[in-house]
C-alpha angles and dihedrals in degrees: 000000000000089000088064093058091092087073104086124206118254092248091063093057092080091064123093117276113255094036122114134225136183119252125217091279096046098260114145108227130179122250106231123205121247116243102227100120092226100055093258122139116258115235121210101288127219118239093273097058089045090059090047089051092052091051092061108119101216112026111166097192140349138255108251098167091097128130114233127191127200134027111012093216091053088049091053091047090050091051091049092052092052090048092053092048092048094048090047089054091049095051093040093056092045091048090050091052092048092048091050090049091050090048090053090049090049092050090049091050092047091050089054090053094242119133091004118167125183108253091225095050117122125182130198127186122189132179111225108239128187090258089062096054139089129227092287093056092251128125110275112245088222091060090046091052090054091053091046093051093047093050093046092047092052090051091050093048091048089059098038097043090218139068117298133196130206111257103174145343125216125222113305120202115193109215102175139024122231123223133209112283095026122115125241114212115194123186124186133178137165111260096187140347123218126182100305101340133069138192115235121197118211130194122190122196128175121215132200106212094200099051096026089227121146132201132193108241103179147319124226141185119208131183118218129188121212113231129196123173103219105027141034115259121234109185123218116239122256119239112219115209110170126060090250092052092048090051094048092045092052097044093045090077090056092047089051090053090052093050092053093055096040096102091048090050091059092047093049092048093052093043100045102028110042113210111234113219124205099204094132094053096050125103105259092198089073097041128115124201110245091225090065089065096053116123130185125185136166129213130191113221108231129183094266088059094056139068128241090280093055095250118133114256111254089221091056091053090048090051092053090047091052090051096056092040090055091052091051092049091049091055090059100045099028088223140083106284126206121226109232105169143009119210121234108272142173133220105235096195144346130267127206141206108291096033121127111225119203116203120199122185135177136164106255099186139352120213126189098283104003141045135206119225120195120210127193125191124201130178135206133172107212132025090239093059115110097188117076125195118231104232104173148336126205140173122219129192119217134186133187114229127206126215089283092052091250120139115255127221113265131214118254122257125233108209124208116252115265115013092016092058090045091053089046092057093041090054089058090050092049090050090057092048091048090054091048092051094044098049100030104032104028101040123096118265093243091055094058114098115241097246113036116199109253113234122171089216091064099032092117092060096041089053090048092051091048094055098037092051090056092046091051090051091050092049095058114116105208101074110143124208108239102174144350125203120175094334094313105123125202118200129183134200124196116203128173094269107014143050111211130187134198126197119197136185140153119237131188095240130106113261094236091052092049089048093054094046098046096042091060100083091188087075097047096090087065091072107012115066090194088071106069096168137354127204124190106229100176136357098214096183140317093296104031133058137163120226136187108219127194115204128186120251116280124219113320095355114119097195126067116243127240129198134193103211134187108212115198122182130192134188118221120272092212140358093278095056124089129228107259131213108177125188131190138154123262133178121241124187089218093056108045124162114284132197090245094068138033108236111238127194137204120199101189129355141132149108133294115195120196122192105233096175143310107334090351124111134174107221115201125181120196129192132176100210119231125205097268092051098040099092092052091050096048091048090058094041091052090052094246091120135031097200092117091057093045092048095050094045086054088050091053092050091048091054092048093048095049104034093104095053096077107058097120095045094048092067090080095054 
């Protein structure tokens, strides 16, 4: 048989491997080497040695000079089986080496920062089909909310390693509509993890496949809570690597603080700043009774509406809420409204498969070109139940657009006495808070005026902006070392509009002690000659205060400078966070500019204090130089002056001299 020609005669085994010889029938067959390791011939092995032979990691060929007894076809089949196993071993070992090599190359690339992708990042792309759209042929916001929630939940679960539920959603502003045939690209990643909750950042972009154009649709921030049935969840911390990730990680703690005080902010605004209504002065001929806009709808939660734990998807609840809110808004304007914004809201409790969800919506207030619709969600299990669980409440802002996409004027709303009038006034308060958050919290740092008017009704957001601006400055990557004198380091950062500097030193003082000493601006004139006097104007709360600072004249100026400064301080959320003392200028009607002083302004400055060890703290001072301060900064940066060094050495001595004065007050830190 020609198939038997692979079995070479014993005489041929003495020839060199790789040569060929003719068999008895004239077939040229290769002479294969024998795998003995020492050049010895391999005798027919028993089953044990065969298994040892198969376990060799790098066989290059196989011993075929073996005597077989029995059926020739069985012998050929046996040889084929051993060949397959051997080749599988060869390729498996080679594949393992190549995979390990690729893994090493990937680690090297990741270490260099090239091709880096956040490990919690999840992306979703969806083509908008007719079944996803509303009556205008645009993607329904409810459908978009479901996609957003699903993507964000997958990102949260990727980090947590266990099921997660939606706890809250921050304000969402919809900047662009999405048409049929376009693609929705959603990207979500965990910005920061706390104990059992985490903040997830979401970006939504629409894409036209024909023109290759892309538009930003919205950005969102959601909070998810990790949930495990039998044990309490303690989330691992995220490790930010890029400048963007470091900024989001740092500012996430401040956003969390703002969410926790949101309900109190509304109450304080309504209690201390009564909202004046103008119901009596409005034109009653264009007024609609609020009760005519009321909508109630019920939904049965089925398995497709729930996650793998049986809890209703937060995005599904938001989609149902958007549906009833749109109906209520349509009853006021008698047109097809467009959802422009969703107010920050919290899920108060879960719902499961089998629950009945009742959605109630009503127009709370109508402004000139927009209206607020309130939606309440309640759940019950059985029809006989009298008690209903409050799941969620949200407030949505709608507009009506004309053919040119311009908002149309809306009719006024006439609220019912009692609860209707309360909701009417609260809607006005929420509108003010939305504007504060949008133009103080959400705007870019460079777009914020130097001196922001101080208003107690927006103090939460001014404080947030003060701290987050400093954190964003700290998180920048391109700081350059300009000078170093006796372990005092001076760094600079050149942006398009600003020159910033950063002075850093390590002092042998506990971080909490340094925080207490440096956050008391009354004591700053003891070490900083640029602070001639400091007056406390207003103690806003435990963490925020407003000071009036007098500074001596700088350079060619003949008048001393004065500043009205908001000082905001923050304790660290965890061991990796610094203590923060943030400073920025504000405007007060009681402290206007006077001829005696030249009004100075600071956009972003303050201290970050990192605990480096027991009784060891890294003190870093940051300042984004304004025009009036620029000449002084450049003189020090260029090495023409050593005032920075002198000032910070005085600061170090001040901390060392006074570190034992704060023992009682440090017990609260």
